[in-house]
C-alpha positions, -999 to 999 in steps of 0.1 A, spaced: 224 510 -274 195 487 -263 169 503 -243 139 483 -230 110 495 -211 87 469 -192 50 476 -181 39 440 -182 47 434 -146 66 460 -123 76 491 -143 109 489 -153 135 502 -179 172 488 -189 198 501 -212 219 471 -225 211 450 -199 215 472 -170 184 485 -148 176 523 -148 166 537 -116 130 550 -126 124 568 -90 95 563 -66 60 552 -76 49 591 -86 75 597 -109 72 559 -124 33 566 -127 46 597 -151 69 577 -173 42 549 -179 12 572 -191 39 587 -217 51 546 -221 14 536 -231 10 568 -251 43 561 -269 48 588 -299 16 606 -287 15 639 -273 -5 635 -236 -18 672 -221 -1 680 -192 -37 680 -178 -41 644 -187 -13 635 -173 -18 654 -140 -59 635 -139 -41 600 -148 -13 605 -122 -34 629 -95 -65 617 -101 -90 647 -85 -65 652 -56 -33 670 -70 -12 687 -48 -8 728 -48 26 726 -64 13 699 -85 27 716 -118 60 721 -104 65 685 -91 55 670 -126 82 693 -143 104 681 -117 98 642 -121 101 648 -162 135 664 -155 146 637 -134 137 610 -157 154 625 -190 185 623 -166 181 587 -159 175 582 -199 199 606 -208 227 578 -217 206 573 -251 196 593 -279 170 566 -285 144 577 -260 137 615 -255 111 633 -237 101 662 -258 79 694 -251 50 700 -270 24 725 -274 0 717 -242 16 689 -237 44 661 -238 57 635 -259 80 604 -253 99 594 -284 108 558 -284 108 527 -309 77 512 -300 89 474 -298 112 485 -271 80 486 -247 71 451 -241 31 463 -244 35 478 -278 54 444 -291 27 423 -273 0 440 -288 22 437 -324 28 400 -320 -6 394 -310 -16 408 -344 5 392 -364 -3 356 -347 -36 367 -355 -30 372 -389 -8 346 -399 -16 316 -424 3 292 -408 -3 277 -376 31 271 -365 39 309 -373 10 320 -351 17 293 -326 53 311 -322 40 347 -322 17 338 -295 41 319 -273 67 354 -275 35 375 -265 28 360 -237 63 352 -224 65 391 -223 41 389 -191 58 389 -159 30 394 -134 2 421 -131 9 449 -153 17 482 -141 26 467 -101 26 486 -80 10 515 -97 -27 524 -80 -41 550 -99 -85 544 -113 -69 552 -151 -39 528 -145 -66 500 -130 -88 504 -163 -59 499 -182 -47 471 -163 -80 448 -165 -82 456 -201 -48 442 -206 -52 412 -186 -85 406 -209 -65 412 -242 -40 384 -223 -64 358 -218 -78 367 -252 -46 359 -268 -40 325 -244 -73 310 -253 -65 318 -291 -31 302 -288 -51 268 -272 -71 268 -299 -41 267 -326 -20 241 -301 -54 218 -303 -55 225 -344 -18 209 -342 -26 177 -317 -7 193 -292 -35 182 -260 -13 166 -241 7 197 -230 -21 218 -223 -39 199 -196 -24 211 -166 -27 248 -177 -66 248 -186 -70 227 -154 -55 258 -133 -75 282 -158 -109 267 -148 -103 270 -112 -93 304 -119 -122 313 -140 -150 284 -133 -174 304 -159 -158 308 -187 -171 288 -213 -149 291 -239 -120 279 -213 -143 248 -204 -143 240 -243 -109 235 -245 -102 216 -216 -134 189 -226 -117 187 -261 -83 184 -243 -97 157 -220 -117 140 -246 -84 140 -272 -62 122 -243 -84 93 -241 -105 105 -209 -137 112 -224 -155 103 -190 -138 132 -172 -146 156 -205 -185 149 -199 -183 153 -164 -166 188 -168 -192 196 -186 -220 186 -166 -199 209 -138 -195 239 -161 -238 236 -165 -245 234 -129 -218 265 -120 -234 283 -150 -273 274 -134 -262 285 -100 -244 316 -105 -263 330 -138 -295 311 -144 -285 304 -177 -274 273 -196 -243 266 -216 -241 282 -252 -251 266 -281 -214 264 -291 -207 245 -257 -239 219 -259 -227 208 -295 -191 203 -282 -210 180 -254 -229 162 -279 -199 152 -305 -177 143 -271 -210 119 -258 -211 103 -294 -173 97 -297 -169 115 -326 -144 100 -344 -133 129 -369 -134 154 -337 -110 130 -317 -81 141 -341 -67 175 -348 -72 186 -386 -34 181 -390 -39 144 -383 -69 141 -400 -57 150 -428 -22 122 -421 -45 95 -414 -68 99 -447 -41 97 -468 -30 61 -451 -44 28 -467 -49 11 -439 -35 -23 -426 -52 -54 -404 -19 -56 -384 -10 -89 -367 18 -81 -342 8 -107 -312 35 -132 -301 28 -169 -303 6 -182 -275 24 -195 -249 37 -229 -247 33 -234 -211 -4 -230 -199 -24 -242 -169 -52 -234 -152 -59 -194 -147 -97 -205 -154 -110 -179 -132 -87 -148 -140 -89 -156 -181 -130 -154 -171 -123 -121 -151 -106 -106 -183 -136 -115 -206 -161 -100 -178 -140 -68 -173 -136 -61 -216 -174 -70 -220 -188 -48 -192 -166 -16 -203 -175 -24 -241 -209 -29 -232 -211 6 -213 -197 22 -244 -184 50 -219 -148 52 -232 -123 29 -245 -120 -5 -232 -92 -7 -202 -82 -40 -189 -45 -38 -163 -31 -69 -154 -6 -71 -125 14 -90 -104 47 -94 -94 80 -109 -117 76 -144 -130 35 -146 -119 28 -154 -160 10 -119 -168 23 -122 -207 11 -156 -207 -24 -151 -192 -32 -121 -214 -16 -139 -249 -33 -170 -241 -67 -148 -236 -58 -125 -265 -54 -157 -289 -84 -172 -280 -103 -144 -286 -89 -133 -319 -126 -135 -337 -132 -100 -313 -107 -83 -328 -117 -84 -369 -92 -52 -378 -65 -68 -361 -41 -70 -328 -10 -43 -318 13 -53 -296 44 -39 -276 66 -49 -250 72 -16 -233 102 -31 -211 94 -14 -184 111 -38 -161 142 -57 -183 178 -58 -180 181 -33 -204 169 -9 -173 154 16 -198 113 20 -207 109 22 -241 96 59 -248 56 59 -256 73 79 -293 90 45 -298 63 23 -291 38 47 -313 61 46 -345 60 8 -340 19 8 -342 16 35 -367 44 14 -390 17 -13 -384 -11 9 -391 3 10 -426 15 51 -423 39 52 -445 72 64 -425 74 100 -446 39 106 -432 46 101 -391 49 134 -379 76 146 -357 60 160 -324 48 133 -297 10 151 -293 9 149 -336 20 113 -335 -5 108 -306 -31 123 -325 -26 103 -359 -28 70 -341 -57 78 -323 -74 90 -358 -62 57 -372 -82 34 -349 -114 57 -348 -144 33 -356 -120 1 -358 -123 -26 -335 -84 -36 -324 -71 -53 -295 -38 -32 -281 -17 -52 -256 7 -30 -240 33 -57 -220 52 -47 -195 46 -17 -187 66 10 -163 37 33 -150 6 48 -160 23 77 -176 40 56 -203 9 37 -213 -16 72 -217 -3 82 -251 -10 40 -261 -46 45 -257 -72 53 -282 -91 82 -278 -129 66 -289 -142 37 -278 -145 3 -299 -107 -8 -294 -95 -27 -266 -63 -22 -244 -50 -47 -224 -19 -36 -199 5 -59 -180 28 -46 -153 47 -54 -125 32 -15 -109 -3 -16 -97 -14 15 -123 -39 25 -100 -36 59 -118 -55 38 -149 -80 22 -126 -88 60 -110 -86 82 -143 -90 65 -174 -115 38 -157 -97 4 -166 -107 -28 -150 -79 -43 -124 -74 -81 -128 -48 -94 -102 -26 -123 -110 -22 -145 -80 2 -177 -74 -10 -215 -90 -25 -236 -67 -10 -266 -60 -32 -285 -90 -28 -260 -113 14 -262 -110 13 -302 -115 -9 -293 -145 18 -267 -160 44 -292 -151 27 -319 -169 21 -297 -204 54 -295 -205 69 -327 -195 48 -350 -218 68 -386 -209 48 -395 -182 71 -387 -151 48 -364 -138 23 -395 -131 51 -418 -126 63 -398 -96 37 -378 -76 55 -377 -44 89 -356 -63 61 -337 -83 47 -328 -48 80 -314 -34 88 -295 -65 55 -275 -69 60 -265 -29 97 -256 -37 83 -232 -65 56 -217 -44 29 -214 -76 48 -192 -91 50 -201 -129 85 -192 -143 97 -211 -111 81 -244 -123 87 -235 -159 124 -235 -151 124 -266 -134 104 -284 -164 130 -269 -187 157 -284 -168 140 -313 -166 129 -317 -205 162 -311 -212 176 -340 -192 146 -371 -201 171 -394 -180 171 -374 -148 143 -389 -124 124 -361 -105 133 -371 -74 170 -361 -84 156 -327 -94 135 -326 -63 165 -335 -39 183 -309 -57 158 -284 -49 154 -291 -13 193 -291 -7 190 -254 -21 164 -244 0 160 -206 10 182 -200 -25 176 -190 -57 204 -213 -72 179 -241 -82 160 -212 -106 188 -201 -128 181 -196 -164 211 -212 -181 224 -179 -189 189 -163 -204 180 -134 -178 145 -139 -189 140 -174 -173 168 -164 -145 147 -155 -111 178 -133 -101 175 -114 -126 135 -111 -130 134 -102 -98 161 -76 -101 143 -56 -126 113 -48 -102 141 -38 -74 159 -15 -97 131 4 -101 129 11 -65 139 44 -48 171 42 -23 146 40 5 124 12 -10 158 -5 -20 169 -3 17 134 -17 32 136 -42 7 166 -56 13 163 -53 50 129 -74 52 151 -104 40 164 -105 75 126 -108 90 118 -142 94 80 -141 82 59 -147 71 44 -111 72 51 -81 88 31 -50 103 38 -16 93 54 -11 129 75 -40 130 89 -26 95 95 11 107 115 -7 136 136 -30 113 147 -1 93 148 24 121 125 45 104 89 67 112 58 46 111 43 72 84 76 66 59 75 32 67 39 28 55 48 48 26 76 28 17 59 -7 21 30 9 -1 58 15 -28 67 -24 -26 34 -33 -34 24 -14 -57 59 -32 -78 49 -58 -70 72 -71 -41 53 -74 -15 11 -81 -9 -7 -64 20 -26 -93 28 -48 -78 54 -48 -40 60 -12 -28 75 1 -65 73 28 -71 47 40 -104 29 59 -112 2 65 -147 -19 86 -175 -6 113 -167 -35 112 -128 -33 123 -132 5 150 -155 -5 161 -127 -30 161 -102 -2 182 -123 20 207 -129 -11 206 -89 -13 208 -84 24 236 -107 29 260 -87 7 251 -57 32 280 -48 61 277 -67 90 274 -42 111 239 -25 99 230 -58 94 235 -72 131 219 -38 140 186 -42 121 184 -75 131 186 -64 169 162 -38 161 136 -66 150 142 -87 179 137 -57 203 106 -47 186 90 -82 194 102 -87 225 89 -52 240 57 -58 219 51 -92 233 60 -79 272 34 -48 265 8 -70 254 15 -98 279 11 -72 308 -23 -67 295 -34 -108 294 -14 -109 332 -12 -77 348 -2 -95 381 27 -115 369 57 -111 381 76 -89 359 108 -93 338 135 -63 323 138 -64 289 174 -50 276 175 -17 267 161 -10 233 178 -1 204 176 33 188 147 38 165 123 4 176 86 16 181 72 -16 197 31 -23 194 10 -7 222 -21 -28 232 -47 -10 256 -65 -39 272 -70 -78 269 -89 -80 241 -62 -61 218 -33 -77 235 -54 -110 226 -58 -100 188 -26 -88 186 -9 -121 197 -33 -142 175 -17 -119 146 17 -125 155 20 -163 166 31 -169 136 60 -146 134 70 -146 172 79 -185 166 97 -175 136 114 -147 155 123 -166 185 144 -191 162 159 -162 145 170 -147 179 183 -181 190 202 -183 156 220 -152 159 227 -151 196 203 -128 211 199 -154 244 185 -131 264 159 -122 239 149 -155 234 140 -166 270 122 -131 275 103 -143 244 92 -175 254 85 -160 287 59 -131 273 45 -156 247 38 -182 278 4 -164 285 -10 -164 255 3 -197 244 -15 -214 273 -51 -194 271 -51 -208 240 -37 -245 243 -10 -239 223 8 -266 239 35 -280 207 47 -243 203 51 -240 239 71 -270 243 91 -254 210 102 -222 224 105 -229 263 134 -254 252 148 -229 232 150 -206 258 162 -233 283 191 -236 256 197 -197 255 197 -195 293 219 -220 296 243 -207 273 238 -172 291 243 -185 322 215 -171 338 202 -199 361 165 -178 371 160 -179 335 168 -215 334 141 -222 363 120 -201 347 120 -223 312 117 -256 331 86 -242 348 68 -226 316 71 -258 299 63 -281 324 28 -274 320 24 -280 280 45 -318 287 14 -322 315 -16 -310 291 0 -336 267 3 -370 290 44 -367 295 43 -361 332 80 -378 332 88 -349 313 69 -323 332 78 -336 368 120 -338 354 118 -300 345 99 -293 375 128 -307 399 152 -294 377 136 -259 385 131 -261 422 169 -269 424 181 -240 410 151 -215 429 166 -229 459 204 -220 449 192 -188 442 166 -183 477 136 -178 452 110 -184 473 79 -170 458 95 -189 423 95 -218 444 61 -214 454 51 -207 417 65 -240 406 51 -257 436 15 -252 422 26 -263 385 41 -295 406 5 -298 424 -13 -298 390 10 -323 372 4 -345 409 -31 -341 403 -29 -354 365 -10 -382 377 -39 -392 402 -17 -386 432 -43 -358 450 -25 -364 484 11 -350 471 -11 -324 451 -23 -306 482 8 -307 500 26 -289 474 -2 -266 469 -1 -260 511 33 -252 505 33 -228 482 8 -209 500 30 -208 530 56 -195 509 36 -168 492 20 -158 522 59 -157 540 69 -134 512 39 -109 512 29 -120 475 -9 -116 477 -14 -124 438 6 -160 445 -16 -164 479 -48 -159 461 -41 -187 434 -28 -209 463 -59 -207 479 -77 -216 449 -55 -245 444 -56 -256 477 -97 -252 474 -97 -275 443 -74 -301 463 -104 -305 490 -126 -302 463 -114 -335 450 -106 -351 477 -144 -345 484 -137 -322 514 -164 -297 499 -171 -269 527 -136 -270 532 -130 -263 496 -152 -233 495 -140 -217 524 -108 -215 505 -122 -203 474 -144 -178 488 -112 -164 503 -95 -163 473 -123 -146 450 -124 -122 476 -86 -113 470 -82 -116 437 -115 -93 433 -94 -66 455 -61 -72 432 -81 -71 401 -67 -106 385 -93 -121 366 -77 -154 353 -73 -162 391 -110 -150 398 -126 -170 373 -105 -205 380 -118 -199 414 -153 -193 406 -151 -226 386 -136 -245 420 -165 -224 439 -191 -241 412 -180 -274 419 -178 -276 451 -216 -262 450 -227 -284 426 -211 -318 448 -230 -304 479 -262 -302 456 -268 -266 455 -269 -270 420 -287 -233 409 -257 -216 428 -232 -238 413 -247 -227 379 -238 -191 391 -204 -199 397 -199 -214 364 -213 -188 346 -195 -160 364 -163 -184 357 -177 -186 318 -178 -151 313 -142 -140 327 -127 -167 307 -146 -155 272 -137 -120 277 -100 -132 285 -97 -153 254 -90 -184 278 -103 -212 254 -92 -245 281 -107 -224 308 -136 -216 289 -146 -255 278 -141 -265 318 -162 -240 325 -189 -251 296 -183 -288 306 -189 -280 345 -224 -265 335 -238 -289 314 -230 -312 342 -251 -290 367 -280 -283 338 -278 -327 340 -281 -329 374 -313 -301 373 -330 -322 347 -322 -301 319 -307 -323 292 -311 -296 259 -292 -274 280 -264 -297 293 -262 -308 256 -259 -275 245 -232 -266 271 -210 -299 259 -214 -295 224 -196 -260 230 -171 -273 249 -165 -299 223 -161 -274 194 -134 -257 219 -117 -285 224 -113 -297 191 -102 -266 180 -72 -266 206 -66 -301 197 -74 -315 237 -70 -349 241 -102 -345 264 -120 -342 232 -131 -380 230 -141 -386 267 -163 -355 259 -176 -373 229 -184 -403 246 -203 -386 271 -227 -365 247 -233 -399 229 -244 -418 259 -265 -385 269 -285 -391 238 -287 -428 242 -304 -423 273 -329 -395 259 -334 -419 229 -342 -447 257 -368 -426 277 
């Protein structure tokens, strides 16, 4: 039978693997005392003291005999364990190696006597592996507590000795996590601190090793008022000075000493096609110079960017331009982090290639990764070499390939951001962007030397635009053109134009390295499933960029999860965070995502489209209510599950949201129209109208309202058709297309009459009045406004009534009836202030100021204009702001203050120029005439 006793954790015993019931805690105490003193007599008084301390029960001797009797019965299955009565006490006869405590002590002694480090390491590992927790748990007496403390000190000493041996064997990479935990538990242990410093140093993290020494120094001073020991100070100095012998273990130093060093030249040739990149080449040089000059660690630079952006081309160009900086050679490896094979190169394989290049005979290469790392770093110590780690998967693949001491320069390329190398190893990141149009033309010209680039400038511009600045796309097109010297570039440009939105024009002729689909797929395959799904779904989004909330709605994910996945896509260089919380991707990557999502089943694809149009409709509706709270509401269709619309709290946030999403909303309207979401189309156009009007984006307003009109006609919704007719008319009016404006307004009135919608008719009449005024028929304008006022009053529509009061007042101003205009406008302002209609109030103040100005009350007029100006600025109504500035300038001129007048007109001119308003020329002439008068004076 095999018997085992365990004291290094819970007190336990087993016979042939079967646990033995040792009874209650007091009985276990008796057994534990006998096991600690195995094969030695323990006096009865000692047993009583160790088990009961100074509080034994009255019948303690009887209790002790009872416990011993029960233990004999428990252990009676084996003759290998006997509790023997001896003169004055008891002895437990047992093989000491059956007791884990004695076996631990024996193994530690063997390890310390061993002459071979590997044997010693095995003994230490076996000894430390015997511990299962706190010794003697859960026994609690002074004797056990003192013994427990001594045993735990012995365990820590064994662990420290074991770490010293592992460091000698070059196994530092396996120690880091354990040592980091240890220094937290034992913050004043100088030996442990030294081991962690050495581990960090040999892992290429010199700066962290030095920082840990400073932390230890401060802790010792604060807690004990002492400096670090001389040994720890010496260790600090050797790390500070980058001692190359100290950077490797004794094993690797011996192996390195036996090698005759070579000067490796492993760089591939420079790229055949290369253009531009002057800024990035300079940034790489600056980063290398800065790190090398600091002499605080290994000079590491990372070059990141999407697939096909030209990372390898850039690094090879820089390397060949700077060969004289590396007299001891160059090492290069393609780590295959993103390639068709899918499996990234293990660091062990890359190290073997580097050691071969450095001249290490195959028989001298150790088997263990840590030992290979140590040998590699020893070979690099004191040398000035360039190490190019191309196409890295992640930071963990790179770390074993980093030198241990300053002198060498490492350049890493990756589609991942490798932020871990930047944060921990202090790498300098160089982000690679798309080529400019000029650089793209230069790249084509470097490959096509037959004069076609200069001879066909317009087709070249088309090719450059469709390649969107991606070097690999340009290289593929250039290769096709070079293979067919008789093809005009115009033919290639037409072919790409016909394939717009597809990657068919960028196939590599069977070579996956020059096929955009293949190149993009390597980044895509590296994603987790949630990231891959979101990337596919982004192929449904029209662009040009997307917010976190919109992405969450698109994928029906919680916002926090969507943000994390977008971060993954950014790290994989499949997207770019162009502004905080807003993400975009290259047009060709978007085309790749669209191809991927097209392979999805139609039902989930349709559901995702539905969610995204729901998201923008509800977000735009909320923002529009902030801009125009008194506007008659439109009820949106029920939202799909998972939609999380944006929330805007006030007018300023709503304006900012619309400004940010302007380009996206235009595309979403087209997307909804293309996929048959007709109700979404006209409601999106309706919600978008206030913003587009305030910012005078008349062409955009016409485009979305014409789509809304078509959608409403397909949907058979007469009210929606009337709304679109009315909303598009102001844009046609502002751009001078009066007949179109009038036609739409008349169509709206017919539909609204059929629907008996008197409020809708009144709104339409206000717009018709404005169009009549622009055409010069002020009498007709007044008739339309007065009719609108009656309809609003009859319907009890107070906000509409206030607007109509101001409109009638404006008509009277233009007819020269200023006193009457003032009465209407004062009633309008009072009503709008009660209703909180800020937009209407600004218009009424402007009208009131205009009437007062023409009555000669200039100072009162100026006050009205300033009030209108203040509100219009607050609301972001650009045209109304410009109009108030013009009127205020006229009043300043009437008061004889030409400088103030010109200042107002200049500010108005800036706004009108910005929004492209046709009144720009008239105002510019006015300014020129005023300056001429001033000069004549």
